[in-house]
Backbone as JSON Lines, residues from 0, in Angstrom:
{"i":0,"aa":"M","n":[88.69,88.5,129.17],"ca":[88.62,89.83,128.56],"c":[87.77,89.73,127.29]}
{"i":1,"aa":"E","n":[86.85,90.64,127.14],"ca":[85.97,90.69,125.97],"c":[86.76,91.14,124.73]}
{"i":2,"aa":"I","n":[86.36,90.67,123.56],"ca":[87.1,90.98,122.33],"c":[87.25,92.49,122.1]}
{"i":3,"aa":"F","n":[86.25,93.27,122.46],"ca":[86.35,94.7,122.21],"c":[87.39,95.36,123.1]}
{"i":4,"aa":"N","n":[87.63,94.79,124.28],"ca":[88.73,95.27,125.12],"c":[90.07,94.98,124.46]}
{"i":5,"aa":"Y","n":[90.18,93.78,123.88],"ca":[91.39,93.43,123.15],"c":[91.59,94.37,121.96]}
{"i":6,"aa":"L","n":[90.51,94.72,121.27],"ca":[90.63,95.62,120.11],"c":[91.07,97.01,120.55]}
{"i":7,"aa":"E","n":[90.61,97.48,121.69],"ca":[91.09,98.77,122.22],"c":[92.59,98.69,122.51]}
{"i":8,"aa":"E","n":[93.0,97.58,123.11],"ca":[94.42,97.37,123.4],"c":[95.21,97.3,122.09]}
{"i":9,"aa":"M","n":[94.63,96.64,121.08],"ca":[95.3,96.53,119.79],"c":[95.52,97.9,119.17]}
{"i":10,"aa":"Q","n":[94.57,98.81,119.33],"ca":[94.74,100.17,118.81],"c":[95.95,100.83,119.44]}
{"i":11,"aa":"K","n":[96.09,100.7,120.74],"ca":[97.26,101.28,121.42],"c":[98.54,100.59,120.95]}
{"i":12,"aa":"D","n":[98.49,99.27,120.82],"ca":[99.67,98.5,120.43],"c":[100.17,98.87,119.04]}
{"i":13,"aa":"I","n":[99.28,99.08,118.1],"ca":[99.71,99.35,116.73],"c":[100.44,100.69,116.64]}
{"i":14,"aa":"L","n":[100.13,101.59,117.55],"ca":[100.79,102.89,117.54],"c":[102.08,102.89,118.36]}
{"i":15,"aa":"T","n":[102.31,101.85,119.18],"ca":[103.49,101.84,120.04],"c":[104.48,100.73,119.74]}
{"i":16,"aa":"Y","n":[104.02,99.57,119.31],"ca":[104.92,98.44,119.02],"c":[105.53,98.6,117.63]}
{"i":17,"aa":"D","n":[106.69,97.98,117.43],"ca":[107.15,97.79,116.06],"c":[106.25,96.7,115.47]}
{"i":18,"aa":"L","n":[106.13,96.63,114.18],"ca":[105.17,95.71,113.56],"c":[105.48,94.24,113.86]}
{"i":19,"aa":"E","n":[106.75,93.9,113.93],"ca":[107.11,92.52,114.25],"c":[106.67,92.17,115.67]}
{"i":20,"aa":"G","n":[106.92,93.08,116.61],"ca":[106.5,92.87,117.99],"c":[104.99,92.81,118.13]}
{"i":21,"aa":"F","n":[104.31,93.65,117.36],"ca":[102.85,93.68,117.36],"c":[102.3,92.32,116.92]}
{"i":22,"aa":"E","n":[102.8,91.84,115.81],"ca":[102.29,90.56,115.29],"c":[102.65,89.4,116.22]}
{"i":23,"aa":"K","n":[103.84,89.44,116.81],"ca":[104.24,88.38,117.75],"c":[103.31,88.33,118.96]}
{"i":24,"aa":"K","n":[102.92,89.49,119.46],"ca":[102.04,89.54,120.63],"c":[100.74,88.8,120.33]}
{"i":25,"aa":"Y","n":[100.16,89.04,119.16],"ca":[98.86,88.43,118.84],"c":[99.01,86.98,118.37]}
{"i":26,"aa":"Y","n":[100.18,86.62,117.87],"ca":[100.46,85.21,117.6],"c":[100.45,84.47,118.94]}
{"i":27,"aa":"Q","n":[101.12,85.03,119.92],"ca":[101.21,84.39,121.23],"c":[99.83,84.27,121.88]}
{"i":28,"aa":"L","n":[99.02,85.29,121.75],"ca":[97.66,85.26,122.29],"c":[96.85,84.15,121.62]}
{"i":29,"aa":"C","n":[96.97,84.04,120.3],"ca":[96.29,82.98,119.55],"c":[96.8,81.62,120.0]}
{"i":30,"aa":"Y","n":[98.09,81.5,120.15],"ca":[98.71,80.25,120.6],"c":[98.12,79.83,121.95]}
{"i":31,"aa":"E","n":[97.98,80.79,122.87],"ca":[97.46,80.5,124.21],"c":[95.98,80.14,124.19]}
{"i":32,"aa":"K","n":[95.2,80.81,123.37],"ca":[93.74,80.62,123.36],"c":[93.29,79.54,122.39]}
{"i":33,"aa":"S","n":[94.01,79.39,121.27],"ca":[93.56,78.49,120.2],"c":[94.45,77.28,120.0]}
{"i":34,"aa":"G","n":[95.67,77.35,120.5],"ca":[96.61,76.26,120.33],"c":[97.62,76.53,119.24]}
{"i":35,"aa":"E","n":[98.71,75.79,119.27],"ca":[99.81,75.99,118.34],"c":[99.4,75.74,116.89]}
{"i":36,"aa":"D","n":[98.59,74.71,116.65],"ca":[98.19,74.4,115.27],"c":[97.44,75.55,114.62]}
{"i":37,"aa":"E","n":[96.52,76.14,115.37],"ca":[95.73,77.26,114.83],"c":[96.62,78.48,114.58]}
{"i":38,"aa":"A","n":[97.49,78.8,115.54],"ca":[98.37,79.96,115.38],"c":[99.28,79.79,114.17]}
{"i":39,"aa":"K","n":[99.83,78.61,114.01],"ca":[100.72,78.36,112.87],"c":[99.95,78.38,111.54]}
{"i":40,"aa":"K","n":[98.72,77.86,111.56],"ca":[97.9,77.87,110.34],"c":[97.68,79.31,109.86]}
{"i":41,"aa":"I","n":[97.38,80.19,110.79],"ca":[97.16,81.6,110.44],"c":[98.47,82.25,110.01]}
{"i":42,"aa":"Q","n":[99.53,81.95,110.72],"ca":[100.84,82.53,110.42],"c":[101.33,82.14,109.03]}
{"i":43,"aa":"K","n":[100.99,80.94,108.58],"ca":[101.48,80.43,107.3],"c":[100.71,80.96,106.07]}
{"i":44,"aa":"V","n":[99.6,81.64,106.28],"ca":[98.85,82.15,105.14],"c":[99.71,83.16,104.39]}
{"i":45,"aa":"N","n":[99.86,82.95,103.1],"ca":[100.64,83.85,102.25],"c":[99.83,85.11,101.97]}
{"i":46,"aa":"L","n":[100.41,86.25,102.3],"ca":[99.72,87.53,102.14],"c":[100.25,88.36,100.97]}
{"i":47,"aa":"D","n":[101.15,87.8,100.17],"ca":[101.81,88.57,99.11],"c":[100.83,89.19,98.12]}
{"i":48,"aa":"R","n":[99.92,88.4,97.59],"ca":[98.97,88.92,96.59],"c":[98.08,90.0,97.2]}
{"i":49,"aa":"Y","n":[97.65,89.77,98.45],"ca":[96.81,90.75,99.14],"c":[97.6,92.04,99.39]}
{"i":50,"aa":"R","n":[98.87,91.91,99.78],"ca":[99.73,93.08,100.0],"c":[99.82,93.91,98.72]}
{"i":51,"aa":"E","n":[100.04,93.25,97.59],"ca":[100.14,93.96,96.32],"c":[98.86,94.72,96.0]}
{"i":52,"aa":"S","n":[97.73,94.09,96.25],"ca":[96.45,94.76,95.97],"c":[96.24,95.94,96.91]}
{"i":53,"aa":"I","n":[96.69,95.81,98.15],"ca":[96.59,96.94,99.1],"c":[97.51,98.07,98.66]}
{"i":54,"aa":"E","n":[98.73,97.73,98.27],"ca":[99.68,98.76,97.81],"c":[99.11,99.54,96.62]}
{"i":55,"aa":"N","n":[98.56,98.82,95.64],"ca":[97.98,99.48,94.47],"c":[96.77,100.32,94.86]}
{"i":56,"aa":"G","n":[95.9,99.76,95.69],"ca":[94.71,100.49,96.12],"c":[95.04,101.7,96.97]}
{"i":57,"aa":"F","n":[96.06,101.59,97.81],"ca":[96.46,102.71,98.66],"c":[97.01,103.85,97.81]}
{"i":58,"aa":"S","n":[97.82,103.51,96.83],"ca":[98.37,104.52,95.93],"c":[97.25,105.26,95.19]}
{"i":59,"aa":"Q","n":[96.3,104.52,94.65],"ca":[95.16,105.14,93.96],"c":[94.34,106.0,94.92]}
{"i":60,"aa":"S","n":[94.13,105.5,96.13],"ca":[93.33,106.21,97.13],"c":[93.97,107.53,97.53]}
{"i":61,"aa":"L","n":[95.29,107.51,97.72],"ca":[95.97,108.76,98.08],"c":[95.93,109.77,96.95]}
{"i":62,"aa":"E","n":[96.01,109.31,95.7],"ca":[95.89,110.22,94.55],"c":[94.53,110.9,94.56]}
{"i":63,"aa":"I","n":[93.49,110.1,94.74],"ca":[92.13,110.64,94.78],"c":[91.97,111.59,95.97]}
{"i":64,"aa":"A","n":[92.44,111.15,97.13],"ca":[92.31,111.96,98.35],"c":[93.0,113.31,98.21]}
{"i":65,"aa":"T","n":[94.16,113.31,97.58],"ca":[94.9,114.55,97.39],"c":[94.16,115.48,96.43]}
{"i":66,"aa":"K","n":[93.65,114.93,95.32],"ca":[92.93,115.73,94.33],"c":[91.68,116.38,94.9]}
{"i":67,"aa":"C","n":[90.98,115.67,95.77],"ca":[89.72,116.23,96.28],"c":[89.84,116.75,97.72]}
{"i":68,"aa":"A","n":[91.06,116.91,98.19],"ca":[91.32,117.45,99.54],"c":[90.54,116.69,100.62]}
{"i":69,"aa":"A","n":[90.58,115.38,100.52],"ca":[89.87,114.52,101.49],"c":[90.48,114.67,102.88]}
{"i":70,"aa":"K","n":[89.68,114.36,103.87],"ca":[90.12,114.46,105.26],"c":[90.71,113.16,105.79]}
{"i":71,"aa":"A","n":[90.37,112.0,105.17],"ca":[90.87,110.72,105.66],"c":[90.75,109.65,104.58]}
{"i":72,"aa":"V","n":[91.57,108.61,104.74],"ca":[91.47,107.41,103.91],"c":[91.2,106.26,104.89]}
{"i":73,"aa":"Y","n":[90.15,105.52,104.59],"ca":[89.69,104.45,105.47],"c":[89.68,103.13,104.7]}
{"i":74,"aa":"F","n":[90.31,102.1,105.27],"ca":[90.38,100.78,104.66],"c":[89.48,99.85,105.46]}
{"i":75,"aa":"E","n":[88.61,99.13,104.74],"ca":[87.7,98.21,105.41],"c":[87.78,96.84,104.74]}
{"i":76,"aa":"Y","n":[87.76,95.79,105.58],"ca":[87.74,94.41,105.09],"c":[86.58,93.69,105.75]}
{"i":77,"aa":"D","n":[86.0,92.74,105.02],"ca":[84.81,92.04,105.5],"c":[85.18,90.58,105.8]}
{"i":78,"aa":"M","n":[85.29,90.27,107.08],"ca":[85.71,88.93,107.5],"c":[84.71,87.86,107.06]}
{"i":79,"aa":"D","n":[83.43,88.21,107.0],"ca":[82.39,87.26,106.62],"c":[82.28,87.05,105.12]}
{"i":80,"aa":"N","n":[82.91,87.88,104.34],"ca":[82.73,87.89,102.9],"c":[84.08,87.85,102.18]}
{"i":81,"aa":"E","n":[84.82,86.75,102.38],"ca":[86.09,86.5,101.71],"c":[87.15,87.58,101.95]}
{"i":82,"aa":"W","n":[87.04,88.31,103.04],"ca":[87.98,89.39,103.39],"c":[87.93,90.46,102.31]}
{"i":83,"aa":"N","n":[86.76,90.61,101.68],"ca":[86.58,91.62,100.64],"c":[86.99,92.98,101.19]}
{"i":84,"aa":"S","n":[87.83,93.7,100.46],"ca":[88.45,94.9,100.99],"c":[88.31,96.09,100.05]}
{"i":85,"aa":"N","n":[88.15,97.26,100.67],"ca":[87.99,98.5,99.92],"c":[88.61,99.66,100.67]}
{"i":86,"aa":"F","n":[89.09,100.62,99.91],"ca":[89.48,101.91,100.48],"c":[88.32,102.87,100.27]}
{"i":87,"aa":"F","n":[88.07,103.69,101.26],"ca":[87.06,104.73,101.17],"c":[87.73,106.07,101.42]}
{"i":88,"aa":"I","n":[87.5,107.0,100.51],"ca":[88.06,108.34,100.63],"c":[86.97,109.21,101.24]}
{"i":89,"aa":"C","n":[87.28,109.8,102.38],"ca":[86.27,110.49,103.18],"c":[86.54,111.99,103.26]}
{"i":90,"aa":"D","n":[85.47,112.76,103.15],"ca":[85.63,114.21,103.27],"c":[85.34,114.71,104.68]}
{"i":91,"aa":"E","n":[85.2,113.81,105.61],"ca":[85.06,114.14,107.03],"c":[86.0,113.25,107.82]}
{"i":92,"aa":"Y","n":[86.36,113.7,109.02],"ca":[87.18,112.89,109.93],"c":[87.0,113.45,111.34]}
{"i":93,"aa":"N","n":[86.81,112.56,112.29],"ca":[86.72,112.96,113.7],"c":[87.9,112.4,114.46]}
{"i":94,"aa":"Q","n":[88.37,113.16,115.4],"ca":[89.41,112.68,116.29],"c":[88.88,111.51,117.11]}
{"i":95,"aa":"P","n":[89.73,110.58,117.5],"ca":[89.29,109.44,118.3],"c":[88.58,109.85,119.6]}
{"i":96,"aa":"A","n":[89.0,110.94,120.18],"ca":[88.41,111.41,121.44],"c":[86.92,111.76,121.29]}
{"i":97,"aa":"E","n":[86.51,112.06,120.07],"ca":[85.1,112.4,119.83],"c":[84.2,111.18,119.88]}
{"i":98,"aa":"E","n":[84.8,109.97,119.79],"ca":[84.06,108.72,119.85],"c":[82.89,108.68,118.87]}
{"i":99,"aa":"D","n":[83.13,109.18,117.67],"ca":[82.11,109.19,116.62],"c":[82.79,108.91,115.29]}
{"i":100,"aa":"D","n":[82.68,107.66,114.85],"ca":[83.3,107.27,113.59],"c":[82.31,107.19,112.44]}
{"i":101,"aa":"D","n":[81.18,107.84,112.57],"ca":[80.2,107.85,111.49],"c":[80.74,108.5,110.22]}
{"i":102,"aa":"W","n":[81.75,109.33,110.35],"ca":[82.36,109.97,109.2],"c":[82.79,108.94,108.15]}
{"i":103,"aa":"A","n":[83.19,107.74,108.59],"ca":[83.72,106.73,107.66],"c":[82.64,106.12,106.77]}
{"i":104,"aa":"S","n":[81.4,106.26,107.15],"ca":[80.32,105.7,106.32],"c":[79.79,106.71,105.31]}
{"i":105,"aa":"D","n":[80.34,107.9,105.31],"ca":[79.93,108.94,104.38],"c":[81.16,109.3,103.53]}
{"i":106,"aa":"W","n":[81.44,108.46,102.54],"ca":[82.64,108.62,101.74],"c":[82.31,109.22,100.38]}
{"i":107,"aa":"I","n":[83.34,109.79,99.76],"ca":[83.15,110.45,98.47],"c":[83.67,109.64,97.29]}
{"i":108,"aa":"D","n":[84.53,108.67,97.57],"ca":[85.02,107.8,96.51],"c":[85.49,106.49,97.13]}
{"i":109,"aa":"E","n":[85.64,105.48,96.28],"ca":[85.98,104.14,96.75],"c":[86.94,103.49,95.77]}
{"i":110,"aa":"V","n":[87.87,102.7,96.32],"ca":[88.81,101.93,95.5],"c":[88.72,100.48,95.98]}
{"i":111,"aa":"E","n":[88.34,99.6,95.07],"ca":[88.25,98.18,95.42],"c":[89.65,97.58,95.47]}
{"i":112,"aa":"V","n":[89.86,96.7,96.45],"ca":[91.18,96.12,96.63],"c":[91.21,94.65,96.25]}
{"i":113,"aa":"G","n":[90.31,93.89,96.74],"ca":[90.33,92.46,96.46],"c":[89.95,91.67,97.7]}
{"i":114,"aa":"T","n":[90.31,90.4,97.69],"ca":[89.91,89.5,98.77],"c":[91.11,88.7,99.25]}
{"i":115,"aa":"L","n":[90.91,88.03,100.37],"ca":[91.89,87.08,100.89],"c":[91.09,85.93,101.49]}
{"i":116,"aa":"E","n":[90.65,85.06,100.6],"ca":[89.72,84.0,100.97],"c":[90.22,83.11,102.1]}
{"i":117,"aa":"K","n":[91.53,82.84,102.14],"ca":[92.07,81.92,103.15],"c":[91.85,82.46,104.57]}
{"i":118,"aa":"L","n":[92.05,83.74,104.79],"ca":[91.79,84.3,106.13],"c":[90.31,84.2,106.47]}
{"i":119,"aa":"S","n":[89.47,84.45,105.5],"ca":[88.03,84.36,105.72],"c":[87.62,82.93,106.05]}
{"i":120,"aa":"E","n":[88.19,81.96,105.34],"ca":[87.87,80.55,105.62],"c":[88.23,80.18,107.05]}
{"i":121,"aa":"I","n":[89.41,80.6,107.5],"ca":[89.84,80.3,108.87],"c":[88.89,80.97,109.86]}
{"i":122,"aa":"Y","n":[88.54,82.22,109.59],"ca":[87.63,82.95,110.46],"c":[86.27,82.23,110.54]}
{"i":123,"aa":"L","n":[85.74,81.84,109.42],"ca":[84.4,81.25,109.38],"c":[84.33,79.87,110.04]}
{"i":124,"aa":"E","n":[85.47,79.2,110.23],"ca":[85.49,77.91,110.91],"c":[84.98,78.02,112.35]}
{"i":125,"aa":"N","n":[85.25,79.13,113.01],"ca":[84.93,79.28,114.44],"c":[84.09,80.5,114.78]}
{"i":126,"aa":"G","n":[84.01,81.45,113.87],"ca":[83.24,82.66,114.16],"c":[84.05,83.7,114.9]}
{"i":127,"aa":"F","n":[83.34,84.68,115.44],"ca":[83.95,85.89,115.97],"c":[84.63,85.69,117.33]}
{"i":128,"aa":"D","n":[83.84,85.35,118.36],"ca":[84.44,85.27,119.69],"c":[83.66,84.41,120.69]}
{"i":129,"aa":"S","n":[82.89,83.44,120.19],"ca":[82.03,82.66,121.08],"c":[82.8,81.63,121.92]}
{"i":130,"aa":"T","n":[84.02,81.3,121.52],"ca":[84.87,80.39,122.29],"c":[86.27,81.0,122.37]}
{"i":131,"aa":"D","n":[87.11,80.46,123.24],"ca":[88.49,80.93,123.32],"c":[89.2,80.76,121.99]}
{"i":132,"aa":"K","n":[88.96,79.63,121.32],"ca":[89.58,79.37,120.02],"c":[89.15,80.44,119.01]}
{"i":133,"aa":"A","n":[87.87,80.74,118.97],"ca":[87.37,81.77,118.05],"c":[88.0,83.12,118.38]}
{"i":134,"aa":"L","n":[88.06,83.45,119.65],"ca":[88.64,84.73,120.08],"c":[90.1,84.82,119.68]}
{"i":135,"aa":"G","n":[90.88,83.8,119.99],"ca":[92.3,83.8,119.66],"c":[92.53,83.91,118.16]}
{"i":136,"aa":"N","n":[91.79,83.13,117.39],"ca":[91.93,83.17,115.93],"c":[91.54,84.53,115.37]}
{"i":137,"aa":"T","n":[90.4,85.04,115.8],"ca":[89.93,86.33,115.29],"c":[90.93,87.44,115.57]}
{"i":138,"aa":"L","n":[91.45,87.49,116.78],"ca":[92.4,88.55,117.11],"c":[93.68,88.44,116.29]}
{"i":139,"aa":"Y","n":[94.15,87.23,116.06],"ca":[95.37,87.08,115.27],"c":[95.11,87.37,113.79]}
{"i":140,"aa":"L","n":[93.96,86.98,113.27],"ca":[93.61,87.31,111.9],"c":[93.54,88.84,111.71]}
{"i":141,"aa":"I","n":[92.93,89.51,112.66],"ca":[92.86,90.97,112.61],"c":[94.26,91.56,112.7]}
{"i":142,"aa":"A","n":[95.07,91.06,113.63],"ca":[96.41,91.59,113.82],"c":[97.27,91.41,112.56]}
{"i":143,"aa":"R","n":[97.16,90.28,111.9],"ca":[97.93,90.08,110.66],"c":[97.49,91.08,109.6]}
{"i":144,"aa":"T","n":[96.19,91.32,109.51],"ca":[95.67,92.27,108.53],"c":[96.14,93.69,108.86]}
{"i":145,"aa":"V","n":[96.02,94.08,110.11],"ca":[96.42,95.42,110.55],"c":[97.92,95.61,110.36]}
{"i":146,"aa":"A","n":[98.72,94.61,110.71],"ca":[100.18,94.73,110.55],"c":[100.57,94.86,109.08]}
{"i":147,"aa":"L","n":[99.96,94.07,108.22],"ca":[100.24,94.16,106.79],"c":[99.87,95.55,106.28]}
{"i":148,"aa":"F","n":[98.67,96.0,106.62],"ca":[98.2,97.31,106.19],"c":[99.12,98.41,106.71]}
{"i":149,"aa":"S","n":[99.51,98.33,107.97],"ca":[100.39,99.34,108.56],"c":[101.73,99.38,107.86]}
{"i":150,"aa":"N","n":[102.24,98.21,107.51],"ca":[103.51,98.12,106.82],"c":[103.44,98.84,105.47]}
{"i":151,"aa":"V","n":[102.35,98.64,104.75],"ca":[102.16,99.33,103.47],"c":[102.08,100.85,103.7]}
{"i":152,"aa":"C","n":[101.34,101.26,104.71],"ca":[101.13,102.69,104.96],"c":[102.4,103.4,105.42]}
{"i":153,"aa":"Q","n":[103.26,102.7,106.15],"ca":[104.48,103.32,106.65],"c":[105.44,103.71,105.54]}
{"i":154,"aa":"K","n":[105.3,103.11,104.38],"ca":[106.21,103.38,103.27],"c":[105.86,104.67,102.53]}
{"i":155,"aa":"V","n":[104.7,105.24,102.85],"ca":[104.22,106.41,102.12],"c":[104.08,107.6,103.07]}
{"i":156,"aa":"K","n":[104.61,108.73,102.65],"ca":[104.5,109.96,103.44],"c":[103.19,110.66,103.06]}
{"i":157,"aa":"T","n":[102.38,110.95,104.06],"ca":[101.14,111.7,103.84],"c":[100.71,112.33,105.15]}
{"i":158,"aa":"N","n":[100.0,113.42,105.06],"ca":[99.42,114.07,106.25],"c":[97.96,113.69,106.44]}
{"i":159,"aa":"I","n":[97.44,112.85,105.55],"ca":[96.05,112.43,105.63],"c":[95.93,111.3,106.65]}
{"i":160,"aa":"P","n":[94.98,111.37,107.59],"ca":[94.77,110.27,108.52],"c":[94.43,108.98,107.76]}
{"i":161,"aa":"I","n":[95.02,107.87,108.22],"ca":[94.82,106.56,107.6],"c":[94.21,105.65,108.66]}
{"i":162,"aa":"C","n":[93.1,104.99,108.32],"ca":[92.37,104.17,109.29],"c":[92.03,102.82,108.69]}
{"i":163,"aa":"I","n":[91.74,101.86,109.58],"ca":[91.4,100.5,109.16],"c":[90.38,99.92,110.12]}
{"i":164,"aa":"A","n":[89.5,99.08,109.6],"ca":[88.55,98.35,110.44],"c":[87.95,97.21,109.64]}
{"i":165,"aa":"F","n":[87.49,96.19,110.34],"ca":[86.68,95.19,109.69],"c":[85.27,95.74,109.58]}
{"i":166,"aa":"H","n":[84.47,95.19,108.7],"ca":[83.11,95.67,108.46],"c":[82.34,95.74,109.78]}
{"i":167,"aa":"D","n":[81.75,96.87,110.08],"ca":[80.97,97.16,111.28],"c":[81.79,97.28,112.56]}
{"i":168,"aa":"Q","n":[83.09,97.4,112.47],"ca":[83.92,97.59,113.66],"c":[83.73,99.0,114.2]}
{"i":169,"aa":"D","n":[83.63,99.12,115.49],"ca":[83.52,100.42,116.14],"c":[84.2,100.33,117.5]}
{"i":170,"aa":"P","n":[85.21,101.13,117.74],"ca":[85.73,102.22,116.9],"c":[86.68,101.7,115.82]}
{"i":171,"aa":"I","n":[86.9,102.57,114.88],"ca":[87.83,102.32,113.78],"c":[89.25,102.53,114.31]}
{"i":172,"aa":"M","n":[90.18,101.71,113.85],"ca":[91.58,101.85,114.27],"c":[92.28,102.9,113.44]}
{"i":173,"aa":"R","n":[93.05,103.69,114.12],"ca":[93.88,104.69,113.45],"c":[95.27,104.1,113.26]}
{"i":174,"aa":"I","n":[95.77,104.18,112.04],"ca":[97.13,103.75,111.73],"c":[98.04,104.96,111.69]}
{"i":175,"aa":"K","n":[97.53,106.03,111.13],"ca":[98.23,107.3,111.09],"c":[97.21,108.38,111.33]}
{"i":176,"aa":"M","n":[97.5,109.23,112.32],"ca":[96.58,110.33,112.6],"c":[97.19,111.62,112.09]}
{"i":177,"aa":"A","n":[96.35,112.58,111.81],"ca":[96.81,113.88,111.37],"c":[97.63,114.51,112.49]}
{"i":178,"aa":"E","n":[98.57,115.34,112.13],"ca":[99.38,116.0,113.14],"c":[98.5,116.72,114.15]}
{"i":179,"aa":"G","n":[98.81,116.55,115.42],"ca":[98.03,117.18,116.49],"c":[96.77,116.43,116.87]}
{"i":180,"aa":"M","n":[96.48,115.31,116.22],"ca":[95.26,114.54,116.52],"c":[95.64,113.23,117.18]}
{"i":181,"aa":"K","n":[95.77,113.24,118.46],"ca":[96.1,112.01,119.18],"c":[95.03,111.67,120.18]}
């Protein structure tokens, strides 16, 4: 299965699984494709500092989004660049069925979050998806990031769509969609 097929499946999974089940699924996939050592190495990365920076950035982003009546909040992380992460406040949003996520590249404000160098280091050891090991690692690294982000987002009530993607990912994953937008 090609990585983009897995990412489509991951989008469905994040909206249907509980977060613990979601993360376990991708741990198991990493275990099968990359081996136990790789899966455990990724699992052991401490995400506390990154979580705090996401929580602070999300709070700031929602304040900005509310003030300017934004249509969506989009979180992006760069796997090639120390997991450098930012929130983008967007004044446009398209439903997933429109298959056009260009709205996310036309943002009105930005909140810098920080980095998570350890995930980036693990990612850069093998790359994106050229081997089974790379594929398994990449999917689990993405799943840990998405699960952490989703956990932060679930704690906050908002009607603004919340999305996440790695740099240049298409389509963008929806974590929370606006009412009536499925």
